[in-house]
PASEBA-1860 file (N, C-alpha, C; in nm, 3 decimals):
! residues 189
1> MKNFCFAF> -5.222/8.228/4.489/-5.155/8.146/4.390/-5.187/8.009/4.402 ~ -5.196/7.957/4.531/-5.223/7.819/4.550/-5.357/7.771/4.498 ~ -5.454/7.868/4.516/-5.588/7.844/4.465/-5.578/7.832/4.309 ~ -5.516/7.929/4.251/-5.503/7.921/4.105/-5.440/7.801/4.053 ~ -5.331/7.753/4.119/-5.259/7.637/4.073/-5.352/7.511/4.094 ~ -5.427/7.498/4.201/-5.513/7.394/4.227/-5.627/7.398/4.109 ~ -5.686/7.513/4.084/-5.797/7.515/3.989/-5.744/7.472/3.847 ~ -5.629/7.522/3.810/-5.563/7.484/3.686/-5.537/7.336/3.682
9> LVCTLVGC> -5.495/7.276/3.783/-5.467/7.130/3.795/-5.600/7.058/3.780 ~ -5.704/7.086/3.844/-5.836/7.024/3.823/-5.884/7.043/3.695 ~ -5.873/7.166/3.630/-5.930/7.175/3.492/-5.847/7.097/3.387 ~ -5.726/7.090/3.422/-5.632/7.004/3.328/-5.675/6.866/3.336 ~ -5.690/6.806/3.444/-5.730/6.666/3.472/-5.866/6.639/3.405 ~ -5.969/6.720/3.444/-6.100/6.709/3.373/-6.091/6.711/3.233 ~ -6.012/6.786/3.172/-6.006/6.798/3.023/-5.944/6.679/2.959 ~ -5.881/6.587/3.045/-5.813/6.472/2.973/-5.917/6.375/2.927
17> ASKSNETY> -6.036/6.369/2.979/-6.143/6.287/2.930/-6.264/6.365/2.917 ~ -6.304/6.415/2.803/-6.418/6.494/2.801/-6.555/6.420/2.784 ~ -6.653/6.451/2.851/-6.770/6.385/2.859/-6.878/6.442/2.754 ~ -6.935/6.351/2.680/-7.036/6.389/2.583/-7.170/6.354/2.641 ~ -7.280/6.382/2.570/-7.416/6.351/2.616/-7.456/6.214/2.576 ~ -7.361/6.137/2.518/-7.400/6.006/2.459/-7.376/5.900/2.571 ~ -7.460/5.789/2.566/-7.444/5.674/2.659/-7.431/5.564/2.573 ~ -7.371/5.461/2.624/-7.349/5.318/2.570/-7.389/5.220/2.656
25> MGHDVVSM> -7.484/5.138/2.637/-7.528/5.026/2.724/-7.550/5.093/2.877 ~ -7.603/5.202/2.881/-7.635/5.251/3.008/-7.528/5.334/3.077 ~ -7.416/5.339/3.009/-7.295/5.403/3.083/-7.260/5.544/3.000 ~ -7.223/5.643/3.063/-7.182/5.765/3.000/-7.062/5.738/2.910 ~ -7.060/5.792/2.793/-6.932/5.792/2.707/-6.861/5.913/2.722 ~ -6.723/5.896/2.731/-6.629/5.997/2.739/-6.521/5.972/2.628 ~ -6.464/6.088/2.583/-6.349/6.071/2.492/-6.212/6.069/2.566 ~ -6.161/5.944/2.550/-6.030/5.928/2.629/-5.911/5.943/2.534
33> PFNIAGGN> -5.809/6.011/2.586/-5.686/6.017/2.504/-5.599/5.882/2.531 ~ -5.555/5.836/2.410/-5.448/5.726/2.430/-5.320/5.755/2.362 ~ -5.215/5.741/2.425/-5.083/5.758/2.368/-5.055/5.638/2.265 ~ -5.023/5.679/2.142/-4.995/5.588/2.031/-4.854/5.608/1.980 ~ -4.813/5.519/1.890/-4.678/5.522/1.827/-4.655/5.653/1.770 ~ -4.531/5.696/1.777/-4.481/5.823/1.729/-4.508/5.933/1.823 ~ -4.547/5.904/1.942/-4.572/6.019/2.040/-4.698/6.087/2.022 ~ -4.786/6.027/1.931/-4.918/6.098/1.902/-5.016/6.049/2.009
41> IIHLPVTD> -5.120/6.122/1.999/-5.245/6.088/2.094/-5.368/6.079/2.004 ~ -5.448/5.985/2.039/-5.575/5.954/1.967/-5.678/5.943/2.071 ~ -5.797/6.014/2.045/-5.907/6.023/2.136/-6.019/5.920/2.086 ~ -6.052/5.818/2.173/-6.142/5.711/2.142/-6.265/5.720/2.266 ~ -6.378/5.683/2.215/-6.486/5.678/2.316/-6.466/5.557/2.399 ~ -6.495/5.582/2.534/-6.495/5.466/2.633/-6.606/5.501/2.737 ~ -6.637/5.396/2.826/-6.721/5.425/2.931/-6.642/5.374/3.051 ~ -6.708/5.390/3.183/-6.638/5.328/3.292/-6.637/5.181/3.307
49> AGVIPAES> -6.724/5.119/3.204/-6.724/4.978/3.196/-6.621/4.913/3.088 ~ -6.559/5.010/3.017/-6.474/4.950/2.928/-6.475/5.034/2.794 ~ -6.404/4.981/2.688/-6.399/5.042/2.557/-6.524/5.020/2.486 ~ -6.541/5.093/2.389/-6.657/5.080/2.295/-6.614/5.046/2.155 ~ -6.692/4.949/2.102/-6.666/4.895/1.958/-6.658/5.019/1.867 ~ -6.552/5.030/1.784/-6.549/5.128/1.682/-6.640/5.102/1.573 ~ -6.693/5.216/1.517/-6.810/5.196/1.413/-6.794/5.308/1.316 ~ -6.801/5.277/1.183/-6.806/5.373/1.090/-6.842/5.322/0.953
57> NGFKMQVA> -6.919/5.402/0.874/-6.970/5.356/0.736/-7.028/5.219/0.731 ~ -7.102/5.180/0.836/-7.172/5.050/0.826/-7.085/4.933/0.874 ~ -6.957/4.956/0.915/-6.868/4.859/0.978/-6.860/4.878/1.126 ~ -6.867/4.778/1.200/-6.857/4.784/1.342/-6.774/4.665/1.390 ~ -6.677/4.699/1.480/-6.576/4.609/1.536/-6.657/4.519/1.634 ~ -6.627/4.386/1.629/-6.681/4.291/1.720/-6.577/4.230/1.803 ~ -6.464/4.215/1.764/-6.350/4.149/1.836/-6.219/4.223/1.810 ~ -6.140/4.253/1.915/-5.999/4.298/1.902/-5.942/4.239/2.033
65> GFMVGESK> -5.905/4.119/2.035/-5.848/4.049/2.148/-5.760/3.923/2.126 ~ -5.742/3.852/2.224/-5.649/3.745/2.197/-5.700/3.621/2.283 ~ -5.657/3.506/2.245/-5.674/3.385/2.318/-5.548/3.310/2.348 ~ -5.530/3.238/2.445/-5.418/3.178/2.493/-5.457/3.016/2.503 ~ -5.366/2.942/2.439/-5.393/2.798/2.434/-5.266/2.715/2.415 ~ -5.281/2.576/2.420/-5.174/2.494/2.404/-5.115/2.500/2.250 ~ -4.992/2.496/2.240/-4.931/2.493/2.107/-4.959/2.356/2.036 ~ -4.992/2.377/1.897/-5.010/2.252/1.824/-4.878/2.173/1.808
73> INKNEAEL> -4.764/2.232/1.828/-4.638/2.167/1.799/-4.579/2.118/1.904 ~ -4.584/2.192/2.032/-4.526/2.141/2.153/-4.635/2.158/2.260 ~ -4.679/2.049/2.317/-4.781/2.042/2.415/-4.744/2.119/2.554 ~ -4.611/2.135/2.573/-4.578/2.207/2.699/-4.540/2.361/2.665 ~ -4.588/2.409/2.557/-4.571/2.554/2.527/-4.698/2.619/2.508 ~ -4.732/2.737/2.555/-4.844/2.807/2.525/-4.830/2.900/2.403 ~ -4.933/2.935/2.338/-4.931/3.024/2.229/-5.040/3.132/2.246 ~ -5.024/3.247/2.188/-5.122/3.356/2.192/-5.165/3.385/2.053
81> IWNFAFSS> -5.286/3.387/2.027/-5.344/3.419/1.893/-5.425/3.541/1.907 ~ -5.388/3.656/1.834/-5.477/3.773/1.828/-5.589/3.744/1.730 ~ -5.715/3.798/1.770/-5.832/3.784/1.698/-5.902/3.914/1.658 ~ -5.944/3.921/1.541/-6.012/4.046/1.499/-6.136/4.011/1.419 ~ -6.242/4.078/1.443/-6.373/4.067/1.370/-6.443/4.192/1.366 ~ -6.514/4.207/1.256/-6.616/4.318/1.248/-6.732/4.274/1.174 ~ -6.846/4.341/1.195/-6.964/4.317/1.117/-6.978/4.430/1.010 ~ -7.056/4.392/0.899/-7.067/4.499/0.798/-7.219/4.496/0.744
89> ANNEKIRN> -7.259/4.629/0.746/-7.400/4.652/0.690/-7.370/4.702/0.548 ~ -7.249/4.713/0.502/-7.209/4.764/0.369/-7.197/4.657/0.278 ~ -7.265/4.653/0.161/-7.262/4.548/0.062/-7.150/4.560/-0.042 ~ -7.066/4.661/-0.025/-6.963/4.688/-0.126/-6.845/4.590/-0.102 ~ -6.790/4.540/-0.222/-6.681/4.447/-0.214/-6.558/4.509/-0.138 ~ -6.487/4.436/-0.057/-6.364/4.481/0.012/-6.255/4.438/-0.067 ~ -6.159/4.520/-0.096/-6.029/4.494/-0.167/-5.930/4.447/-0.076 ~ -5.914/4.504/0.030/-5.822/4.445/0.144/-5.844/4.512/0.273
97> IVIEELAP> -5.786/4.443/0.377/-5.788/4.501/0.510/-5.648/4.500/0.568 ~ -5.620/4.608/0.632/-5.486/4.621/0.700/-5.510/4.639/0.848 ~ -5.436/4.555/0.932/-5.452/4.565/1.074/-5.311/4.623/1.118 ~ -5.315/4.718/1.203/-5.185/4.779/1.261/-5.205/4.788/1.411 ~ -5.095/4.785/1.480/-5.088/4.807/1.613/-5.040/4.944/1.639 ~ -5.106/5.026/1.709/-5.067/5.170/1.731/-5.012/5.189/1.869 ~ -5.058/5.096/1.969/-5.012/5.108/2.100/-5.024/4.962/2.153 ~ -4.940/4.932/2.255/-4.829/5.004/2.324/-4.709/5.021/2.244
105> TKVIKVLA> -4.700/4.991/2.121/-4.578/4.992/2.048/-4.521/5.140/2.031 ~ -4.401/5.154/2.010/-4.351/5.297/1.987/-4.339/5.329/1.848 ~ -4.343/5.233/1.749/-4.349/5.242/1.604/-4.466/5.165/1.557 ~ -4.545/5.215/1.466/-4.659/5.149/1.408/-4.615/5.017/1.345 ~ -4.686/4.905/1.394/-4.653/4.766/1.340/-4.776/4.726/1.258 ~ -4.739/4.691/1.125/-4.842/4.627/1.045/-4.847/4.484/1.086 ~ -4.960/4.446/1.144/-4.978/4.298/1.183/-5.026/4.208/1.070 ~ -5.104/4.267/0.981/-5.151/4.173/0.873/-5.216/4.263/0.760
113> KVENPQLT> -5.202/4.215/0.644/-5.269/4.262/0.522/-5.341/4.163/0.457 ~ -5.474/4.165/0.446/-5.551/4.050/0.397/-5.616/4.096/0.261 ~ -5.577/4.035/0.155/-5.626/4.063/0.016/-5.766/3.997/-0.002 ~ -5.847/4.048/-0.071/-5.986/4.002/-0.110/-6.044/3.919/0.019 ~ -6.067/3.980/0.122/-6.131/3.915/0.241/-6.276/3.885/0.208 ~ -6.317/3.762/0.265/-6.448/3.720/0.243/-6.532/3.757/0.370 ~ -6.647/3.802/0.363/-6.745/3.809/0.479/-6.838/3.696/0.473 ~ -6.879/3.648/0.574/-6.965/3.530/0.597/-7.078/3.595/0.695
121> DGRWHFNL> -7.205/3.595/0.622/-7.323/3.645/0.691/-7.298/3.781/0.743 ~ -7.232/3.864/0.667/-7.201/4.006/0.706/-7.102/4.018/0.810 ~ -7.024/3.921/0.838/-6.908/3.932/0.938/-6.784/3.880/0.882 ~ -6.672/3.954/0.912/-6.541/3.914/0.880/-6.458/3.896/1.019 ~ -6.385/3.788/1.000/-6.291/3.760/1.121/-6.162/3.706/1.066 ~ -6.056/3.726/1.159/-5.920/3.693/1.113/-5.842/3.678/1.240 ~ -5.763/3.560/1.238/-5.663/3.527/1.352/-5.525/3.562/1.295 ~ -5.446/3.621/1.363/-5.300/3.635/1.341/-5.220/3.503/1.363
129> EPTKANTI> -5.107/3.487/1.319/-5.034/3.372/1.336/-5.004/3.348/1.493 ~ -4.998/3.236/1.550/-4.969/3.209/1.685/-4.826/3.270/1.719 ~ -4.807/3.319/1.832/-4.680/3.348/1.888/-4.666/3.284/2.027 ~ -4.536/3.248/2.060/-4.523/3.190/2.196/-4.564/3.285/2.312 ~ -4.647/3.225/2.400/-4.691/3.306/2.514/-4.597/3.259/2.636 ~ -4.532/3.357/2.688/-4.447/3.308/2.808/-4.380/3.449/2.856 ~ -4.306/3.439/2.965/-4.267/3.563/3.034/-4.155/3.639/2.931 ~ -4.101/3.572/2.840/-4.001/3.639/2.752/-4.089/3.710/2.641
137> NTPWIFRD> -4.174/3.638/2.575/-4.240/3.689/2.454/-4.367/3.770/2.472 ~ -4.424/3.751/2.592/-4.545/3.823/2.624/-4.541/3.877/2.770 ~ -4.437/3.956/2.802/-4.412/3.989/2.945/-4.537/4.074/2.999 ~ -4.611/4.134/2.916/-4.717/4.229/2.960/-4.829/4.147/3.021 ~ -4.843/4.020/2.990/-4.944/3.926/3.046/-4.909/3.910/3.203 ~ -4.782/3.903/3.232/-4.730/3.869/3.368/-4.705/3.987/3.469 ~ -4.730/4.103/3.402/-4.702/4.236/3.488/-4.831/4.251/3.569 ~ -4.796/4.330/3.673/-4.916/4.344/3.785/-4.996/4.476/3.740
145> KASIYVFK> -5.031/4.493/3.616/-5.094/4.597/3.578/-5.181/4.569/3.452 ~ -5.275/4.653/3.419/-5.363/4.640/3.304/-5.275/4.673/3.171 ~ -5.315/4.610/3.071/-5.246/4.634/2.938/-5.353/4.695/2.845 ~ -5.307/4.786/2.783/-5.401/4.868/2.684/-5.329/4.859/2.531 ~ -5.408/4.812/2.445/-5.367/4.812/2.314/-5.453/4.907/2.236 ~ -5.399/4.953/2.120/-5.488/5.030/2.037/-5.446/4.986/1.885 ~ -5.551/4.932/1.815/-5.537/4.880/1.677/-5.610/4.967/1.576 ~ -5.550/4.967/1.463/-5.610/5.049/1.350/-5.650/4.939/1.238
153> ITINLESG> -5.775/4.937/1.208/-5.825/4.841/1.104/-5.861/4.933/0.980 ~ -5.796/4.918/0.882/-5.825/5.001/0.761/-5.889/4.903/0.650 ~ -6.016/4.941/0.618/-6.098/4.865/0.525/-6.088/4.939/0.393 ~ -6.030/4.871/0.293/-6.013/4.949/0.157/-6.120/4.877/0.068 ~ -6.210/4.956/0.028/-6.321/4.899/-0.073/-6.274/4.904/-0.218 ~ -6.341/4.817/-0.296/-6.313/4.814/-0.429/-6.335/4.952/-0.506 ~ -6.425/5.031/-0.453/-6.460/5.160/-0.512/-6.350/5.266/-0.488 ~ -6.251/5.224/-0.406/-6.152/5.329/-0.376/-6.180/5.390/-0.230
161> EQTILNQA> -6.294/5.382/-0.180/-6.316/5.437/-0.048/-6.246/5.354/0.060 ~ -6.222/5.421/0.172/-6.149/5.360/0.278/-6.230/5.399/0.413 ~ -6.235/5.290/0.499/-6.297/5.316/0.633/-6.194/5.264/0.734 ~ -6.175/5.354/0.836/-6.083/5.323/0.947/-6.143/5.310/1.073 ~ -6.119/5.206/1.132/-6.169/5.168/1.266/-6.060/5.161/1.366 ~ -6.049/5.271/1.453/-5.944/5.268/1.548/-6.006/5.212/1.680 ~ -5.946/5.103/1.723/-6.008/5.023/1.834/-5.918/4.990/1.944 ~ -5.957/5.039/2.069/-5.883/5.018/2.190/-5.915/4.873/2.240
169> AWFSKPVL> -5.823/4.812/2.306/-5.835/4.683/2.374/-5.787/4.697/2.505 ~ -5.857/4.679/2.616/-5.813/4.696/2.745/-5.823/4.557/2.814 ~ -5.709/4.499/2.882/-5.710/4.391/2.949/-5.675/4.416/3.094 ~ -5.763/4.384/3.177/-5.756/4.417/3.322/-5.655/4.329/3.397 ~ -5.610/4.365/3.510/-5.508/4.292/3.587/-5.570/4.146/3.619 ~ -5.694/4.142/3.659/-5.755/3.996/3.691/-5.753/3.917/3.562 ~ -5.780/3.969/3.448/-5.801/3.889/3.323/-5.656/3.843/3.283 ~ -5.560/3.945/3.294/-5.420/3.887/3.259/-5.371/3.790/3.349
177> KNYAKQIS> -5.410/3.799/3.492/-5.365/3.701/3.590/-5.415/3.564/3.561 ~ -5.535/3.562/3.501/-5.594/3.427/3.462/-5.528/3.379/3.341 ~ -5.482/3.460/3.242/-5.409/3.418/3.135/-5.274/3.362/3.166 ~ -5.199/3.443/3.262/-5.066/3.393/3.321/-5.083/3.259/3.386 ~ -5.191/3.229/3.466/-5.220/3.097/3.524/-5.231/2.995/3.415 ~ -5.312/3.027/3.316/-5.336/2.924/3.205/-5.196/2.906/3.141 ~ -5.121/3.000/3.108/-4.991/2.967/3.045/-4.905/2.883/3.142 ~ -4.894/2.918/3.275/-4.820/2.829/3.371/-4.864/2.680/3.365
185> LIENG> -4.990/2.663/3.367/-5.060/2.531/3.360/-5.009/2.460/3.228 ~ -5.004/2.518/3.127/-4.964/2.454/2.990/-4.817/2.423/2.998 ~ -4.734/2.516/3.051/-4.581/2.487/3.060/-4.561/2.380/3.154 ~ -4.631/2.370/3.254/-4.602/2.262/3.357/-4.682/2.124/3.330 ~ -4.750/2.117/3.226/-4.825/1.996/3.187/-4.926/1.962/3.279
END
């Protein structure tokens, strides 16, 4: 019975991330489950080096991340700005783009809806409005663990077609530690 339980446990754990024959930048690609809003699970491709840019119908994610800097209003306050960008090999006009946070939130959050977005040289980018970056508003930056976000970027074309890019964003402990230090330096002048 012990052997059966052990074998069952190993099979269950191996099944959590299924390996494909695909590689990305020299790394094996696996399908990793991510817990998202509403108690659902989404599988996205990743490697041991990190997440892979989402790609579909000629659209490819370039950025799903954030930057921290000094507030333009108060020099002793730090602010966080989320950035999103994708490239497009698709020549069709885009009606709108919707950016949603699927994780770590418990309920899907619509972060932005951009009407008539303009691409420049086949690339679209967008920054969300700044939010205060501190231990109260962005506690996940100050925790001693990595943070994982999952975003859904819905691209609605004028033709009525829709492309969805589900993009994971993984921020390691060392990266977050550097951001926490940067925030502290801004707050302390």
